C-alpha positions in Angstrom: 0.0 0.0 0.0 1.5 3.3 -1.1 2.2 6.1 1.5 2.0 9.8 0.7 2.9 12.9 2.6 -0.3 14.9 3.4 -0.5 18.1 1.3 -1.1 21.5 2.7 -4.8 21.9 3.4 -5.5 18.2 3.3 -5.1 17.3 6.9 -3.8 18.7 10.2 -0.5 17.1 9.5 1.3 13.8 9.1 1.3 10.8 6.7 -1.6 8.8 5.3 -2.0 5.6 3.3 -4.1 5.2 0.2 -7.1 2.9 0.8 -7.3 2.4 4.6 -5.9 5.7 5.7 -4.4 6.6 9.1 -3.9 10.2 9.8 -1.2 11.0 12.4 -2.2 14.2 14.1 0.2 16.7 15.5 0.3 16.6 19.4 -0.3 20.3 19.3 -3.7 19.8 17.7 -4.8 16.4 18.9 -3.1 13.2 20.1 -3.9 9.8 18.6 -4.8 8.4 15.2 -7.9 9.0 13.3 -8.8 6.4 10.6 -10.3 7.6 7.3 -10.8 6.0 3.9 -9.9 7.7 0.6 -10.1 6.6 -3.0 -7.5 8.0 -5.5 -9.2 9.5 -8.6 -7.5 10.8 -11.8 -9.2 13.8 -13.5 -9.4 13.7 -17.3 -10.3 16.7 -19.5 -11.5 16.9 -23.1 -11.9 19.9 -25.4 -14.4 19.7 -28.2 -14.0 21.5 -31.6 -16.5 24.2 -30.4 -14.2 25.0 -27.5 -16.3 23.3 -24.7 -14.2 21.8 -21.9 -15.4 18.7 -20.2 -14.3 17.0 -17.0 -14.3 13.3 -16.0 -13.0 11.5 -12.9 -11.4 8.1 -13.8 -12.0 6.0 -10.7 -10.6 3.0 -12.4 -7.2 4.5 -13.4 -5.1 2.1 -11.3 -6.3 -1.2 -12.9 -7.8 0.0 -16.1 -11.5 -0.5 -15.2 -14.3 1.5 -16.7 -15.3 3.2 -13.5 -16.0 6.9 -13.8 -17.5 10.0 -12.3 -19.2 12.0 -15.1 -18.7 9.0 -17.4 -21.5 9.6 -19.8 -20.2 12.6 -21.7 -18.5 14.2 -18.6 -19.4 17.5 -17.1 -19.2 20.6 -19.2 -17.1 23.1 -17.1 -16.1 25.8 -19.6 -16.1 27.2 -23.1 -13.8 29.2 -25.4 -10.9 26.8 -25.1 -10.6 26.6 -28.9 -8.6 29.8 -28.8 -5.6 27.7 -27.7 -3.3 25.6 -29.9 -2.0 23.6 -26.9 -3.6 22.8 -23.6 -2.3 20.6 -20.8 -2.9 20.0 -17.1 -0.6 20.9 -14.2 -0.4 20.8 -10.5 -3.5 20.8 -8.2 -6.0 21.9 -10.8 -3.7 24.2 -12.8 -4.4 24.2 -16.6 -2.2 25.9 -19.2 -3.2 27.1 -22.6 -0.9 28.5 -25.4 -2.4 30.8 -28.0 -1.3 30.8 -31.7 0.7 34.1 -31.0 2.7 32.2 -28.3 1.1 33.7 -25.2 0.8 31.2 -22.3 -2.2 31.5 -20.0 -2.8 29.9 -16.6 -6.1 28.7 -15.0 -6.9 26.8 -11.9 -9.9 24.4 -11.9 -11.0 24.6 -8.2 -13.7 22.1 -9.0 -11.3 19.4 -10.2 -12.5 16.9 -7.5 -16.1 16.7 -8.6 -16.4 18.5 -11.9 -17.9 21.7 -10.5 -17.7 24.9 -12.5 -15.3 26.6 -10.0 -12.3 28.5 -11.3 -9.5 30.9 -10.3 -8.8 33.1 -13.3 -11.7 31.4 -15.2 -12.4 34.3 -17.5 -9.5 34.2 -20.0 -6.8 33.1 -17.5 -3.7 34.9 -16.3 -1.1 35.5 -18.9 2.2 34.1 -17.5 4.5 34.0 -20.5 5.0 34.7 -24.2 7.1 33.4 -27.1 5.9 29.8 -26.7 5.1 29.6 -30.4 8.8 28.9 -30.9 8.0 25.3 -29.9 6.3 22.7 -32.0 5.4 20.7 -28.9 4.9 21.8 -25.3 4.1 19.3 -22.5 3.9 19.1 -18.7 6.6 17.2 -16.8 5.1 17.0 -13.3 5.7 19.3 -10.2 5.4 22.4 -12.4 8.1 21.4 -14.9 7.3 22.3 -18.5 9.1 21.1 -21.6 9.2 22.5 -25.1 10.5 21.0 -28.3 11.7 23.4 -31.0 11.4 22.7 -34.8 15.1 21.7 -34.9 14.5 19.0 -32.2 16.1 20.8 -29.3 14.4 20.1 -25.9 14.1 22.9 -23.4 13.2 22.8 -19.7 11.3 25.3 -17.5 9.9 25.4 -14.0 6.8 27.5 -13.3 7.3 28.7 -9.7 4.1 30.7 -9.9 1.9 27.6 -10.5 -0.2 28.1 -7.3 -1.6 31.6 -8.0 -0.9 32.0 -11.7 1.9 34.5 -11.4 4.7 34.9 -14.1 7.4 33.6 -11.8 9.8 31.1 -13.5 13.1 29.3 -13.2 14.8 29.5 -16.7 11.9 31.6 -17.9 13.9 33.4 -20.6 14.1 30.6 -23.2 14.5 27.7 -20.8 17.4 25.4 -20.3 18.5 23.3 -23.3 18.7 19.7 -22.0 18.6 17.6 -25.2 18.4 17.5 -29.0 17.0 15.2 -31.7 13.4 15.2 -30.4 12.0 16.2 -33.7 11.8 12.5 -34.7 8.6 12.1 -32.6 5.0 12.9 -33.6 3.9 12.7 -29.9 5.8 13.4 -26.7 4.4 13.3 -23.2 5.6 12.8 -19.6 4.8 10.0 -17.1 5.8 11.8 -13.9 9.2 12.5 -12.2 11.4 12.6 -15.3 9.9 9.7 -17.3 9.3 10.9 -20.9 7.7 9.0 -23.8 8.1 9.6 -27.5 6.1 8.0 -30.3 7.5 7.9 -33.8 5.4 8.2 -37.0 5.7 4.4 -37.4 4.1 3.8 -34.0 7.2 2.8 -32.1 7.3 4.2 -28.5 10.5 5.2 -26.8 11.2 5.8 -23.1 13.7 8.3 -21.5 14.3 9.3 -17.9 15.4 12.9 -17.4 17.4 12.6 -14.1 17.7 16.4 -14.0 14.0 17.1 -14.3 13.8 18.8 -10.9 16.7 21.3 -11.6 16.9 21.6 -15.4 20.2 19.9 -15.9 21.0 17.7 -18.8 21.3 14.4 -16.9 19.7 11.4 -18.4 19.1 7.7 -18.0 18.7 6.3 -21.6 19.5 9.6 -23.1 19.2 8.1 -26.6 15.9 6.5 -25.7 14.9 2.9 -25.3 12.2 1.3 -27.5 9.5 -0.2 -25.2 6.6 -0.8 -27.5 5.2 -0.5 -31.0 1.8 -0.1 -32.8 0.9 3.2 -31.3 0.0 4.6 -34.7 -3.5 3.1 -34.3 -4.4 6.1 -32.1 -5.4 9.6 -33.1 -4.3 10.8 -29.7 -2.1 9.5 -26.9 -1.5 11.2 -23.5 0.0 10.4 -20.2 -1.8 9.7 -17.0 -0.1 9.1 -13.6 3.1 7.2 -12.9 3.3 5.4 -16.2 -0.4 5.1 -17.0 -1.1 5.9 -20.6 -4.4 6.6 -22.6 -5.0 6.3 -26.3 -8.0 7.4 -28.3 -8.8 5.4 -31.4 -10.4 6.9 -34.6 -13.7 5.2 -33.5 -13.6 7.0 -30.2 -12.6 4.1 -27.9 -10.4 5.2 -25.0 -7.8 2.6 -24.2 -5.8 2.3 -21.0 -2.2 1.0 -20.4 0.2 0.9 -17.5 3.9 0.9 -18.2 5.5 -0.5 -15.0 9.1 0.3 -16.0 8.5 4.0 -16.0 10.8 4.8 -13.1 13.4 2.1 -13.6 15.9 1.5 -16.4 13.3 1.2 -19.2 12.4 -2.4 -18.6 9.6 -3.7 -20.9 7.0 -4.3 -18.2 3.4 -3.5 -19.1 -0.1 -4.1 -17.8 -2.5 -4.5 -20.7 0.4 -4.0 -23.1 -1.2 -5.8 -26.0 -3.8 -3.4 -27.2 -4.7 -1.9 -23.8 -8.0 -2.1 -21.9 -11.1 -0.3 -23.2 -12.3 2.0 -20.5 -14.7 4.3 -22.4 -16.1 5.2 -25.8 -17.2 8.4 -27.6 -13.9 10.2 -27.1 -13.6 11.1 -30.8 -15.7 14.2 -29.9 -12.5 15.7 -28.4 -9.8 17.5 -30.4 -7.6 17.6 -27.2 -7.5 15.3 -24.2 -5.3 15.5 -21.1 -5.1 14.5 -17.5 -4.8 16.6 -14.3 -3.2 15.7 -11.0 -4.4 12.8 -8.9 -6.7 13.6 -6.0 -8.1 11.6 -3.1 -11.9 11.3 -2.8 -13.3 10.6 0.7 -15.3 7.4 1.1 -18.2 7.4 3.5 -18.3 4.3 5.8 
């Protein structure tokens, strides 16, 4: 059973376990242990061609089951998102959008735990950067790290320090840190948390990298040339990362398939759950031009 440090605002302090959870209270507040039950849920978002933004909560993300909150079409939580060429999720409800002119805007979906229409900077977002049109691909790397790939294949690293309130505070904000090259060989690139990066070639081959310098923007790598871990990913119109090696693919017929790459944090071992074709977890996702995940959250379970 995995253990996590309680985040600010989640508990009076201490450590909890996912599933049967034991909160350790500070002696200053209360002595003893209070048992609670929480279920980890992964938020998924989809943007339709008309700009409508929909929210889903994938309750079955761990094992690839078709268990959902808002599963039948999701909950519509916004509109106007077609003004962005690129949209991706960030930390604790943060969502980033890049306009055709290169301006980057930040939003925070405060209703990410239940699909409520609750936002910080919901009307147009906060502009937090510019010049992002110099990248062909921009994707999220976890813990407010953002990567960009230039047309010449150079990979650059940024860290958004202003992620919580949507301020334009950056590490390596002026152009980023160059940490690699040759990334133009991939049609699709996405992250799988804590430095794991996946690239898919036009022929459907998937490669794995681990950016060991993901937290500080240094060019330190495991498998810096990439390791081939799978093939056949050209059957999908869209592929995007989930949480800790979980991957989603949308087929042309709208089927949403789930995979879990178990070697994401190791040495690139070819270890998969549902590696041969994935598990179908939903249908009808061909209505979305863009799909992405947010950060995992923990839903209280009533006993």
